[in-house]
N, CA, C and O of each residue as an XYZ file, in Angstrom:
840
protein
N    -107.517    110.760   -121.937
C    -107.138    111.775   -122.875
C    -108.749    112.526   -123.966
O    -108.773    113.614   -124.542
N    -109.699    111.640   -123.918
C    -111.054    112.051   -124.332
C    -111.575    112.967   -123.546
O    -112.108    114.027   -123.874
N    -111.373    112.439   -122.289
C    -112.091    113.289   -121.299
C    -111.454    114.750   -121.132
O    -112.170    115.742   -121.273
N    -110.445    114.832   -120.908
C    -109.601    116.048   -121.041
C    -109.884    116.734   -122.170
O    -109.891    117.962   -122.090
N    -110.108    116.241   -123.151
C    -110.201    116.932   -124.425
C    -111.603    117.644   -124.201
O    -111.702    118.863   -124.342
N    -112.852    116.722   -123.793
C    -113.992    117.437   -123.890
C    -114.013    118.147   -122.500
O    -115.111    118.684   -122.354
N    -113.167    118.350   -121.391
C    -113.280    118.698   -120.251
C    -112.943    120.370   -120.811
O    -113.669    121.321   -120.522
N    -111.864    120.458   -121.543
C    -111.450    121.938   -122.283
C    -112.488    122.749   -122.958
O    -112.889    123.860   -122.611
N    -112.841    122.085   -123.908
C    -113.864    122.124   -124.602
C    -114.922    122.538   -123.754
O    -115.234    123.729   -123.799
N    -115.488    121.834   -123.046
C    -117.055    122.164   -122.180
C    -116.446    123.685   -121.264
O    -117.281    124.585   -121.353
N    -115.517    123.982   -120.656
C    -114.702    124.982   -120.151
C    -114.951    126.544   -121.205
O    -115.468    127.644   -121.007
N    -114.224    125.833   -122.414
C    -114.439    127.087   -123.826
C    -115.719    127.685   -123.953
O    -116.021    128.857   -124.181
N    -116.563    126.476   -123.730
C    -117.679    126.804   -124.487
C    -119.020    127.209   -123.765
O    -120.103    127.560   -124.234
N    -118.495    127.009   -122.188
C    -119.309    127.249   -120.940
C    -120.468    126.467   -120.932
O    -121.477    127.109   -120.639
N    -120.666    125.071   -121.203
C    -121.239    124.267   -121.052
C    -121.474    123.385   -119.800
O    -120.854    123.696   -118.782
N    -122.302    122.324   -119.770
C    -122.602    121.388   -118.459
C    -121.554    120.439   -118.379
O    -121.477    119.558   -119.236
N    -120.613    120.524   -117.311
C    -119.606    119.424   -116.772
C    -120.102    118.222   -116.543
O    -119.401    117.245   -116.809
N    -121.392    118.055   -116.011
C    -121.858    117.012   -115.967
C    -122.403    115.964   -117.211
O    -122.706    114.796   -116.968
N    -122.471    116.490   -118.413
C    -122.359    116.125   -119.213
C    -121.186    115.254   -120.052
O    -121.217    114.790   -121.192
N    -120.200    115.226   -119.077
C    -119.050    114.474   -119.864
C    -118.654    113.494   -118.833
O    -118.537    113.459   -117.608
N    -118.491    112.683   -119.887
C    -118.210    111.278   -118.635
C    -116.949    111.167   -118.432
O    -116.038    111.655   -119.101
N    -116.849    110.101   -116.897
C    -115.441    110.359   -116.589
C    -114.933    111.360   -115.349
O    -113.757    111.427   -114.989
N    -116.077    112.159   -114.735
C    -115.375    113.088   -114.162
C    -116.047    113.324   -112.709
O    -117.178    112.882   -112.508
N    -115.454    113.916   -111.849
C    -116.086    113.929   -110.357
C    -115.342    115.536   -110.267
O    -114.250    116.038   -110.536
N    -116.677    115.972   -109.710
C    -116.281    117.470   -109.226
C    -117.291    117.840   -108.399
O    -118.344    117.207   -108.471
N    -117.140    119.137   -107.283
C    -117.917    119.743   -106.707
C    -118.498    120.863   -107.508
O    -117.959    121.675   -108.261
N    -120.284    120.614   -106.987
C    -120.995    121.797   -107.038
C    -121.622    122.094   -106.196
O    -122.713    121.585   -105.936
N    -120.873    123.329   -105.333
C    -121.075    123.578   -104.190
C    -120.906    122.994   -102.996
O    -119.816    122.870   -102.438
N    -122.460    122.447   -102.374
C    -121.435    121.366   -101.208
C    -121.691    119.817   -101.877
O    -121.542    118.832   -101.155
N    -122.044    119.687   -103.157
C    -122.510    118.539   -103.900
C    -121.241    117.971   -104.411
O    -120.534    118.710   -105.096
N    -120.816    116.628   -104.146
C    -120.143    115.915   -104.746
C    -121.143    115.749   -106.260
O    -122.366    115.624   -106.318
N    -120.152    115.798   -107.397
C    -121.190    114.939   -108.871
C    -120.109    113.841   -109.163
O    -118.953    114.059   -108.799
N    -120.370    112.885   -109.686
C    -119.520    112.138   -110.368
C    -120.414    111.564   -111.738
O    -121.476    110.956   -111.601
N    -119.904    111.811   -112.835
C    -120.433    111.430   -114.026
C    -120.257    109.670   -114.602
O    -119.340    108.937   -114.232
N    -120.979    109.403   -115.230
C    -120.852    108.064   -115.868
C    -119.528    107.680   -116.297
O    -118.816    108.441   -116.953
N    -119.186    106.542   -115.951
C    -117.534    106.060   -116.358
C    -117.410    106.156   -117.732
O    -118.252    105.814   -118.562
N    -115.862    106.840   -118.016
C    -115.699    106.936   -119.182
C    -115.136    105.528   -119.906
O    -114.079    105.094   -119.448
N    -115.618    104.958   -120.749
C    -114.940    104.235   -121.579
C    -113.785    103.703   -122.090
O    -113.673    104.300   -123.160
N    -112.889    102.980   -121.998
C    -111.430    103.007   -122.010
C    -111.247    103.094   -123.662
O    -112.045    102.620   -124.471
N    -109.918    103.863   -124.010
C    -109.479    103.693   -125.280
C    -109.102    102.385   -125.990
O    -107.987    102.072   -125.574
N    -109.518    101.542   -126.823
C    -109.028     99.966   -126.785
C    -108.417    100.278   -127.912
O    -107.762     99.285   -128.231
N    -108.269    101.168   -128.734
C    -107.418    101.488   -129.714
C    -106.448    102.642   -129.466
O    -106.725    103.718   -129.995
N    -105.031    102.518   -128.513
C    -104.247    103.466   -128.583
C    -103.521    103.772   -129.654
O    -102.717    104.626   -129.280
N    -103.378    103.560   -130.692
C    -102.836    104.079   -131.943
C    -103.753    105.363   -132.356
O    -103.357    106.220   -133.144
N    -105.174    105.388   -131.651
C    -105.725    106.667   -132.195
C    -105.363    107.923   -131.442
O    -106.043    108.945   -131.539
N    -104.337    107.838   -130.728
C    -103.899    108.730   -129.876
C    -102.611    109.195   -130.641
O    -101.832    108.345   -131.071
N    -102.336    110.787   -130.848
C    -101.360    111.749   -131.177
C    -100.060    110.833   -130.572
O    -100.167    110.142   -129.559
N     -98.775    110.956   -131.400
C     -97.649    111.028   -130.365
C     -97.755    112.387   -129.569
O     -98.248    113.482   -129.840
N     -96.908    111.730   -128.176
C     -96.919    113.016   -127.413
C     -96.079    114.140   -127.924
O     -95.215    114.182   -128.800
N     -96.631    115.122   -127.050
C     -96.139    116.617   -127.252
C     -94.885    116.955   -126.714
O     -94.838    117.849   -125.868
N     -93.526    116.190   -127.191
C     -92.207    116.303   -126.521
C     -91.995    117.857   -126.856
O     -91.513    118.513   -125.932
N     -92.216    118.375   -127.759
C     -91.668    119.271   -128.053
C     -92.148    120.776   -127.402
O     -92.100    121.905   -127.890
N     -92.659    120.256   -126.011
C     -93.399    121.501   -125.488
C     -93.026    121.326   -123.983
O     -93.493    121.830   -122.961
N     -91.458    119.932   -124.334
C     -91.458    120.103   -122.237
C     -89.704    120.660   -123.037
O     -89.291    120.274   -124.131
N     -89.179    121.357   -122.346
C     -87.829    121.769   -122.871
C     -86.659    120.795   -121.934
O     -86.591    120.523   -120.735
N     -86.033    120.535   -122.812
C     -84.894    120.060   -122.914
C     -84.965    118.674   -121.852
O     -84.467    118.512   -120.738
N     -85.913    117.648   -122.818
C     -86.052    116.511   -122.120
C     -84.444    116.129   -121.667
O     -84.108    116.538   -120.555
N     -84.010    115.803   -122.009
C     -82.813    114.592   -121.487
C     -82.369    115.141   -120.175
O     -82.051    114.341   -119.294
N     -82.301    116.707   -119.904
C     -81.925    117.069   -118.448
C     -83.009    117.166   -117.220
O     -82.766    117.227   -116.015
N     -84.117    117.163   -117.801
C     -85.367    117.705   -117.054
C     -86.013    116.399   -116.393
O     -86.115    116.171   -115.187
N     -86.457    115.526   -117.547
C     -87.204    114.650   -117.710
C     -86.762    113.134   -117.129
O     -87.674    112.364   -116.827
N     -85.669    112.798   -117.007
C     -85.132    111.525   -116.931
C     -85.774    110.855   -115.642
O     -86.117    111.550   -114.685
N     -85.947    109.242   -115.660
C     -85.778    108.082   -114.665
C     -85.310    108.405   -113.808
O     -84.844    109.539   -113.704
N     -85.268    107.513   -112.881
C     -84.270    107.593   -111.513
C     -83.332    107.239   -112.201
O     -83.716    106.812   -113.290
N     -81.955    107.216   -112.024
C     -80.461    106.860   -112.606
C     -80.071    105.334   -111.938
O     -79.069    104.633   -112.086
N     -81.097    105.172   -111.277
C     -80.642    103.691   -110.390
C     -81.135    102.638   -111.586
O     -80.589    101.613   -111.997
N     -82.413    103.304   -111.996
C     -82.697    102.474   -113.074
C     -82.961    102.482   -114.298
O     -84.007    102.188   -114.876
N     -81.651    102.945   -114.821
C     -81.247    103.102   -116.119
C     -79.799    102.519   -116.366
O     -79.097    102.639   -115.362
N     -79.181    101.933   -117.415
C     -77.953    101.471   -117.321
C     -76.677    103.212   -117.939
O     -75.482    103.326   -117.667
N     -77.591    104.285   -118.799
C     -76.779    105.138   -119.081
C     -77.894    105.775   -119.430
O     -79.034    105.353   -119.626
N     -77.175    107.431   -119.513
C     -78.510    108.665   -119.814
C     -77.687    109.385   -121.038
O     -76.460    109.443   -121.104
N     -78.630    109.931   -122.012
C     -79.984    110.376   -121.163
C     -80.986    109.387   -121.502
O     -80.860    108.693   -122.511
N     -81.805    109.301   -120.853
C     -82.686    108.094   -121.050
C     -84.024    108.473   -120.376
O     -83.901    109.166   -119.366
N     -85.139    108.182   -120.706
C     -86.594    108.745   -120.585
C     -87.830    107.199   -120.487
O     -87.619    106.064   -120.917
N     -88.621    107.535   -120.033
C     -89.910    106.402   -119.917
C     -90.653    106.560   -121.075
O     -90.681    107.335   -122.030
N     -91.379    105.353   -120.599
C     -92.428    105.453   -122.114
C     -93.115    104.357   -121.894
O     -92.548    103.427   -121.320
N     -94.326    104.249   -122.255
C     -95.444    103.427   -121.664
C     -96.333    103.024   -123.060
O     -96.990    103.922   -123.586
N     -96.342    101.683   -123.637
C     -97.084    101.296   -124.550
C     -98.035    100.659   -124.509
O     -98.452    100.350   -125.625
N     -98.775    100.190   -123.431
C     -99.822     99.762   -123.065
C    -100.467     99.558   -121.787
O     -99.698     99.756   -120.847
N    -101.510     99.261   -121.498
C    -102.450     99.757   -120.631
C    -103.101     98.899   -119.810
O    -103.731     98.270   -120.661
N    -103.417     98.400   -118.733
C    -103.867     97.473   -118.067
C    -103.250     95.940   -117.960
O    -102.566     95.412   -118.837
N    -103.641     95.323   -116.677
C    -102.320     94.456   -116.517
C    -103.871     93.068   -116.453
O    -105.010     93.322   -116.062
N    -103.286     91.487   -117.043
C    -103.916     90.482   -116.658
C    -104.197     89.734   -114.957
O    -105.031     89.030   -114.389
N    -102.825     90.470   -114.645
C    -102.456     89.901   -113.177
C    -103.655     89.894   -112.335
O    -104.851     89.897   -112.627
N    -103.014     89.885   -111.182
C    -104.312     89.797   -109.920
C    -103.916     89.558   -108.849
O    -104.402     88.861   -107.959
N    -102.778     90.281   -108.907
C    -101.662     90.656   -107.575
C    -102.402     91.650   -106.530
O    -102.821     92.654   -107.106
N    -102.651     91.627   -105.233
C    -103.875     91.963   -104.231
C    -102.761     93.362   -103.837
O    -103.289     94.322   -103.276
N    -101.390     93.423   -104.118
C    -100.842     95.083   -103.479
C    -100.856     95.669   -104.813
O     -99.807     96.222   -105.140
N    -102.137     95.671   -105.943
C    -101.544     96.343   -107.410
C    -103.058     96.790   -107.321
O    -104.025     96.177   -106.867
N    -102.979     97.914   -107.832
C    -104.385     99.044   -108.057
C    -104.578     98.632   -109.533
O    -103.622     98.668   -110.307
N    -105.553     98.323   -109.847
C    -106.439     97.662   -111.332
C    -107.924     98.919   -111.118
O    -109.001     98.597   -111.618
N    -107.837     99.895   -110.575
C    -109.223    100.653   -110.803
C    -108.896    101.445   -111.774
O    -109.839    102.176   -112.077
N    -107.816    101.636   -112.486
C    -107.789    102.603   -113.828
C    -108.013    101.796   -114.831
O    -108.967    101.898   -115.603
N    -107.085    100.892   -114.874
C    -107.353    100.189   -116.530
C    -107.925     98.869   -116.476
O    -108.614     98.306   -117.327
N    -107.511     98.428   -115.264
C    -108.512     97.022   -115.149
C    -107.359     95.688   -115.793
O    -106.150     95.733   -116.020
N    -108.119     94.842   -115.903
C    -107.582     93.544   -116.455
C    -107.306     93.244   -117.519
O    -106.619     92.261   -117.798
N    -107.984     94.348   -118.641
C    -107.927     94.134   -120.135
C    -107.148     95.273   -120.764
O    -107.203     96.491   -120.601
N    -106.504     94.595   -121.432
C    -104.905     95.039   -122.023
C    -105.089     95.623   -123.348
O    -105.721     95.136   -124.286
N    -104.444     96.746   -123.303
C    -104.867     97.485   -124.640
C    -103.300     97.911   -125.327
O    -102.616     98.107   -124.322
N    -102.658     98.081   -126.210
C    -101.835     98.228   -126.921
C    -101.592     99.356   -127.622
O    -102.517     99.968   -128.157
N     -99.968     99.867   -127.719
C     -99.814    100.450   -129.358
C     -99.474     99.608   -129.738
O     -98.948     98.696   -129.100
N     -99.775     99.675   -131.515
C     -99.145     98.742   -132.345
C     -97.508     98.673   -132.456
O     -96.935     99.762   -132.495
N     -96.845     97.686   -132.500
C     -95.268     97.776   -132.926
C     -95.098     98.971   -133.765
O     -94.005     99.498   -133.558
N     -95.725     99.497   -134.531
C     -95.269    100.491   -135.352
C     -95.245    101.812   -134.528
O     -94.244    102.503   -134.340
N     -96.403    102.037   -134.102
C     -96.665    103.341   -132.915
C     -95.844    103.139   -132.205
O     -95.494    104.237   -131.771
N     -94.939    101.942   -131.531
C     -94.349    102.450   -130.430
C     -92.707    102.520   -131.114
O     -91.969    103.330   -130.553
N     -92.260    101.933   -131.977
C     -91.520    102.220   -132.702
C     -91.214    103.356   -133.156
O     -90.012    103.623   -133.139
N     -92.083    104.300   -133.657
C     -92.068    105.651   -133.563
C     -91.961    106.875   -132.439
O     -91.658    108.045   -132.670
N     -92.261    106.335   -131.293
C     -92.231    107.043   -130.075
C     -90.569    106.748   -129.979
O     -89.792    107.669   -129.722
N     -90.166    105.538   -130.183
C     -88.622    105.700   -129.597
C     -87.853    106.157   -130.615
O     -86.873    106.809   -130.254
N     -88.033    105.983   -131.988
C     -87.449    106.700   -133.266
C     -86.889    107.893   -132.756
O     -85.735    108.155   -132.418
N     -88.633    109.028   -132.771
C     -88.394    110.349   -132.370
C     -87.702    110.802   -131.274
O     -87.157    111.905   -131.332
N     -87.628    110.033   -130.145
C     -86.736    110.088   -128.940
C     -85.611    110.202   -129.176
O     -85.009    111.228   -128.857
N     -85.053    109.245   -129.760
C     -83.683    108.844   -130.058
C     -82.945    109.846   -131.295
O     -81.819    110.335   -131.210
N     -83.701    109.969   -132.209
C     -83.136    111.304   -133.398
C     -83.236    112.117   -133.110
O     -82.273    112.849   -133.338
N     -84.542    112.802   -132.303
C     -84.826    114.005   -132.121
C     -84.366    114.911   -130.656
O     -84.166    116.091   -130.370
N     -84.337    113.454   -129.887
C     -84.013    114.210   -128.465
C     -82.971    113.598   -127.590
O     -82.891    113.795   -126.378
N     -82.133    112.795   -128.337
C     -80.982    112.023   -128.361
C     -80.703    111.111   -126.937
O     -79.701    110.851   -126.271
N     -82.328    110.735   -126.839
C     -82.479    109.695   -126.056
C     -82.165    108.568   -126.428
O     -82.620    107.999   -127.420
N     -80.902    107.902   -125.237
C     -80.132    106.515   -125.544
C     -80.736    105.385   -125.020
O     -80.730    104.393   -125.749
N     -81.451    105.262   -123.527
C     -81.647    104.450   -122.967
C     -83.351    104.741   -122.926
O     -83.773    105.868   -123.184
N     -84.296    103.592   -122.571
C     -85.413    103.733   -122.605
C     -86.124    102.606   -121.597
O     -85.861    101.407   -121.695
N     -86.999    103.112   -120.679
C     -87.383    102.735   -119.651
C     -88.935    102.579   -119.813
O     -89.692    103.544   -119.711
N     -89.450    101.026   -120.127
C     -90.874    101.138   -120.558
C     -91.651    100.240   -119.043
O     -91.634     99.116   -118.540
N     -92.183    101.392   -118.834
C     -92.943    101.539   -117.543
C     -94.582    100.780   -117.638
O     -95.487    101.130   -116.881
N     -94.732     99.817   -118.586
C     -95.816     99.072   -118.572
C     -96.151     98.102   -117.940
O     -95.384     97.141   -117.875
N     -97.441     98.086   -117.271
C     -97.493     97.129   -116.502
C     -97.414     95.451   -116.318
O     -97.325     94.752   -115.308
N     -97.492     95.113   -117.820
C     -97.327     93.970   -118.073
C     -96.545     94.140   -119.500
O     -97.176     94.146   -120.557
N     -95.351     94.256   -119.459
C     -95.024     94.689   -120.966
C     -94.335     93.456   -121.738
O     -93.757     93.524   -122.823
N     -94.538     92.232   -120.881
C     -93.702     91.143   -121.804
C     -94.785     90.024   -122.245
O     -94.421     88.999   -122.822
N     -96.121     90.283   -121.939
C     -96.972     89.346   -122.356
C     -97.407     89.095   -123.077
O     -98.201     88.163   -122.947
N     -97.202     89.836   -124.640
C     -97.992     89.920   -125.685
C     -96.772     89.620   -126.388
O     -96.069     90.629   -126.433
N     -96.145     88.432   -127.063
C     -95.542     88.200   -127.956
C     -95.682     88.715   -129.092
O     -94.607     89.082   -129.566
N     -96.683     88.920   -129.817
C     -97.015     89.263   -131.060
C     -97.006     90.740   -131.595
O     -97.072     91.178   -132.744
N     -96.870     91.546   -130.002
C     -96.474     92.700   -130.638
C     -95.135     93.510   -129.955
O     -94.862     94.703   -130.090
N     -94.247     92.281   -129.029
C     -92.983     92.747   -128.860
C     -91.747     91.855   -129.845
O     -90.533     91.950   -129.662
N     -92.225     91.245   -130.597
C     -91.274     90.724   -131.778
C     -91.216     91.580   -132.858
O     -90.071     91.895   -133.183
N     -91.951     91.962   -133.390
C     -92.021     92.657   -134.387
C     -91.371     94.234   -134.149
O     -90.977     95.024   -135.008
N     -91.401     94.355   -132.974
C     -90.965     95.871   -132.330
C     -89.220     95.387   -132.460
O     -88.428     96.153   -133.008
N     -88.812     94.180   -131.948
C     -87.263     93.540   -131.843
C     -87.185     94.022   -133.527
O     -86.427     94.947   -133.817
N     -87.738     93.567   -134.255
C     -87.708     93.501   -135.857
C     -87.262     94.937   -136.245
O     -86.271     95.128   -136.949
N     -87.935     95.806   -135.820
C     -87.606     97.291   -136.345
C     -86.591     97.627   -135.858
O     -85.781     98.196   -136.590
N     -86.275     97.409   -134.511
C     -85.362     97.927   -133.901
C     -83.574     97.315   -134.314
O     -82.471     97.862   -134.316
N     -84.127     95.788   -134.655
C     -82.964     95.595   -135.556
C     -82.501     96.143   -136.846
O     -81.361     96.523   -137.114
N     -83.399     96.133   -137.504
C     -83.244     96.482   -138.477
C     -83.072     98.447   -139.312
O     -82.803     98.857   -140.441
N     -83.384     99.077   -138.069
C     -83.179    100.082   -137.763
C     -81.496    100.931   -137.306
O     -80.614    100.424   -136.613
N     -81.478    102.150   -137.878
C     -80.261    102.954   -137.570
C     -79.987    103.438   -136.213
O     -79.284    104.398   -135.897
N     -80.847    102.387   -135.218
C     -80.703    103.009   -133.977
C     -79.624    102.202   -132.920
O     -79.728    100.976   -132.907
N     -78.629    102.803   -132.065
C     -77.691    101.875   -131.854
C     -77.940    101.277   -130.721
O     -78.093    101.948   -129.700
N     -78.031     99.756   -130.712
C     -78.274     98.421   -130.176
C     -76.898     97.754   -130.017
O     -75.889     98.127   -130.615
N     -76.964     96.698   -129.123
C     -76.194     95.038   -128.940
C     -76.989     94.214   -129.533
O     -78.192     94.348   -129.308
N     -76.657     93.426   -130.206
C     -77.317     92.318   -130.726
C     -77.538     91.597   -129.354
O     -78.450     90.770   -129.388
N     -77.049     91.703   -128.440
C     -76.821     90.809   -127.272
C     -78.233     90.895   -126.646
O     -78.916     89.950   -126.253
N     -78.549     92.261   -126.630
C     -79.209     93.104   -125.717
C     -80.928     92.402   -125.963
O     -81.756     92.038   -125.128
N     -80.973     92.424   -127.449
C     -82.119     92.120   -128.228
C     -82.260     90.704   -128.344
O     -83.434     90.369   -128.509
N     -81.415     89.740   -128.309
C     -81.458     88.465   -128.007
C     -81.426     88.053   -126.684
O     -81.726     86.868   -126.545
N     -81.165     88.641   -125.696
C     -81.120     88.707   -124.152
C     -83.149     89.153   -124.106
O     -83.951     88.254   -123.853
N     -83.407     89.943   -124.260
C     -84.914     90.406   -124.335
C     -85.805     89.667   -125.067
O     -86.990     89.788   -124.757
N     -85.496     88.878   -126.027
C     -86.443     87.872   -126.685
C     -86.311     86.241   -125.636
O     -87.242     85.490   -125.345
N     -85.243     86.139   -125.363
C     -85.221     85.174   -124.311
C     -86.044     85.023   -123.206
O     -86.714     84.019   -122.964
N     -85.968     86.338   -122.338
C     -87.041     86.551   -121.737
C     -88.609     86.575   -121.550
O     -89.378     86.266   -120.639
N     -88.739     87.114   -122.905
C     -90.215     87.499   -123.426
C     -90.532     85.884   -123.301
O     -91.338     85.519   -122.445
N     -89.833     84.834   -124.238
C     -90.026     83.649   -124.318
C     -90.232     82.883   -122.508
O     -91.133     82.160   -122.082
N     -89.299     83.291   -121.979
C     -89.342     82.738   -120.658
C     -90.479     82.741   -119.692
O     -90.910     81.916   -118.887
N     -90.845     84.046   -120.072
C     -91.867     84.875   -119.323
C     -93.151     84.200   -119.979
O     -93.972     83.891   -119.115
N     -93.565     83.872   -121.342
C     -94.538     83.458   -121.739
C     -94.552     82.057   -121.243
O     -95.640     81.534   -121.003
N     -93.259     81.291   -121.038
C     -93.766     79.398   -120.791
C     -94.325     79.522   -119.501
O     -95.339     78.850   -119.315
N     -93.804     80.409   -118.298
C     -93.841     80.640   -116.919
C     -95.869     80.895   -117.175
O     -96.772     80.100   -116.912
N     -95.927     81.923   -117.608
C     -97.409     82.411   -117.372
C     -98.561     81.010   -118.062
O     -99.684     80.674   -117.685
N     -97.826     80.553   -119.001
C     -98.634     79.385   -119.399
C     -98.980     78.244   -118.941
O    -100.017     77.727   -119.357
N     -98.130     77.563   -117.920
C     -97.419     76.864   -117.127
C     -98.766     76.932   -115.853
O     -99.522     77.870   -115.603
N     -98.709     75.928   -115.390
C     -99.407     75.230   -113.996
C     -98.969     76.226   -112.717
O     -99.710     76.202   -111.735
N     -98.108     76.866   -112.699
C     -97.932     77.900   -111.867
C     -98.392     79.248   -111.662
O     -98.559     79.774   -110.562
N     -98.635     79.910   -113.071
C     -99.316     80.985   -113.367
C     -98.390     82.280   -113.518
O     -97.182     82.338   -113.751
N     -99.151     83.113   -113.350
C     -98.846     84.286   -113.419
C     -97.884     84.928   -112.298
O     -97.076     85.789   -112.644
N     -97.952     84.588   -111.202
C     -97.325     85.109   -110.295
C     -95.981     84.544   -110.022
O     -95.153     85.146   -109.339
N     -95.730     83.161   -110.664
C     -94.531     82.820   -110.972
C     -93.300     82.895   -112.051
O     -92.200     82.394   -112.287
N     -94.199     83.826   -112.528
C     -93.819     84.372   -114.338
C     -93.178     85.635   -113.954
O     -92.118     86.027   -114.442
N     -93.968     86.362   -112.914
C     -93.022     87.593   -112.134
C     -92.355     87.506   -111.546
O     -91.560     88.406   -111.276
N     -92.355     86.409   -111.076
C     -90.904     86.431   -109.771
C     -89.812     85.965   -110.902
O     -88.678     86.434   -110.803
N     -90.110     85.055   -111.977
C     -88.736     85.157   -112.918
C     -88.399     86.136   -113.890
O     -87.264     86.125   -114.366
N     -89.514     87.260   -114.365
C     -88.704     88.456   -115.067
C     -88.651     89.228   -113.467
O     -87.736     90.006   -113.738
N     -88.826     89.393   -112.720
C     -88.046     90.509   -111.694
C     -86.723     89.876   -111.274
O     -85.822     90.610   -110.867
N     -86.561     88.608   -111.346
C     -85.087     87.727   -111.457
C     -84.397     88.242   -112.974
O     -83.280     88.752   -113.060
N     -84.995     88.078   -113.723
C     -84.550     88.797   -114.996
C     -83.723     89.753   -115.108
O     -82.543     89.788   -115.456
N     -84.824     90.923   -114.614
C     -84.300     92.391   -114.456
C     -83.045     92.585   -113.317
O     -82.346     93.595   -113.234
N     -82.959     91.662   -112.666
C     -81.973     92.055   -111.603
C     -80.571     91.521   -112.335
O     -79.573     92.227   -112.196
N     -80.451     90.016   -113.286
C     -79.256     90.045   -113.763
C     -79.036     90.618   -115.210
O     -78.397     89.864   -115.944
N     -79.384     91.635   -115.680
C     -79.469     91.941   -116.784
C     -77.737     92.810   -116.840
O     -77.064     92.833   -117.870
N     -77.429     93.253   -115.928
C     -76.164     93.862   -116.213
C     -74.904     92.621   -116.201
O     -73.732     92.944   -116.005
N     -75.228     91.477   -116.385
C     -74.467     90.568   -116.363
C     -74.026     90.101   -117.601
O     -74.477     90.944   -118.378
N     -73.290     89.095   -118.401
C     -73.540     89.149   -119.531
C     -74.325     88.098   -120.294
O     -74.023     86.994   -119.841
N     -75.278     87.998   -121.344
C     -76.027     87.573   -121.992
C     -75.817     85.676   -121.115
O     -76.611     85.182   -120.314
N     -74.406     84.975   -121.690
C     -74.433     83.993   -121.034
C     -74.942     83.702   -119.355
O     -75.794     83.058   -118.744
N     -74.095     84.398   -119.161
C     -74.267     84.580   -117.703
C     -76.080     84.483   -116.901
O     -76.690     83.774   -116.100
N     -76.280     85.509   -117.629
C     -78.065     85.733   -117.469
C     -78.700     84.700   -118.116
O     -79.894     84.800   -117.836
N     -78.488     83.637   -118.933
C     -79.435     82.955   -119.126
C     -79.214     81.708   -118.138
O     -80.227     81.245   -117.613
N     -77.773     81.034   -117.795
C     -77.673     80.384   -116.938
C     -78.295     80.640   -115.821
O     -78.805     79.652   -115.293
N     -78.485     82.124   -115.024
C     -79.033     82.273   -113.831
C     -80.557     82.224   -113.885
O     -81.288     81.810   -112.985
N     -81.094     82.917   -115.584
C     -82.434     82.407   -115.326
C     -83.165     81.453   -115.758
O     -84.392     81.358   -115.739
N     -82.232     80.604   -116.228
C     -82.778     79.007   -116.274
C     -82.496     78.624   -115.220
O     -83.450     77.901   -114.930
N     -81.631     78.604   -114.189
C     -81.710     77.868   -112.776
C     -83.123     78.623   -112.431
O     -84.001     77.766   -112.333
N     -83.605     79.868   -112.227
C     -84.278     80.411   -111.410
C     -85.884     79.469   -111.846
O     -86.777     79.009   -111.135
N     -85.650     79.496   -113.444
C     -87.201     78.716   -113.621
C     -86.991     77.239   -112.844
O     -87.897     76.844   -112.109
N     -86.015     76.592   -112.987
C     -86.172     75.129   -112.243
C     -86.564     75.051   -110.826
O     -87.243     74.207   -110.241
N     -85.790     76.480   -110.264
C     -86.010     76.255   -109.030
C     -87.620     76.491   -108.410
O     -88.112     76.113   -107.347
N     -88.185     77.248   -109.503
C     -89.818     77.978   -109.416
C     -90.540     76.190   -109.772
O     -91.162     75.776   -108.794
N     -90.520     75.414   -110.708
C     -90.891     74.648   -110.724
C     -90.764     73.469   -109.422
O     -91.716     72.724   -109.189
N     -89.939     73.424   -108.905
C     -89.648     72.803   -107.533
C     -90.747     73.150   -106.260
O     -90.975     72.418   -105.296
N     -91.269     74.298   -106.509
C     -91.942     74.634   -105.550
C     -93.385     74.552   -104.824
O     -93.571     75.130   -103.753
């Protein structure tokens, strides 16, 4: 975001592009790559997305319908980076260090989309959403106390997944098994909370026997 802001300013002021970090551009036949841009560590310094500039969000900007339970739906991202080292995943942009929006900022995004744009299902597109309980538990509390419609069983199920994910991530089996457990949890979300709890618990038992 900072690079893009500086790029627009540079074009308006007609100054040199090479003074901006984080750019790659062609100068005649030569490719110029400037110094690497430092990551934004405190994501809360960014303003809320300008959703008002998008016409009819629920109609034109929804996730793939197979990924959500109901519509209107919308994708949001609350963190950047991932501590995992999966060989199939590209980490060249945000790397292994994680940066987060605060629970307050995340709740502000959800609240605005819910009340201003009538969004009723939120798809979190984070690379590693569940890894930080200190960020997620306050968010669940905000949602629980808010006027945003939700089922208590859904919040309880999410808290259960967070707990199990972190338990597995901290165990000797490492992040790969944690990811497997989480993926299985995603598959069983359409069942009841009690059924999902049994299936996820059984999956943990199977993984510990690998």
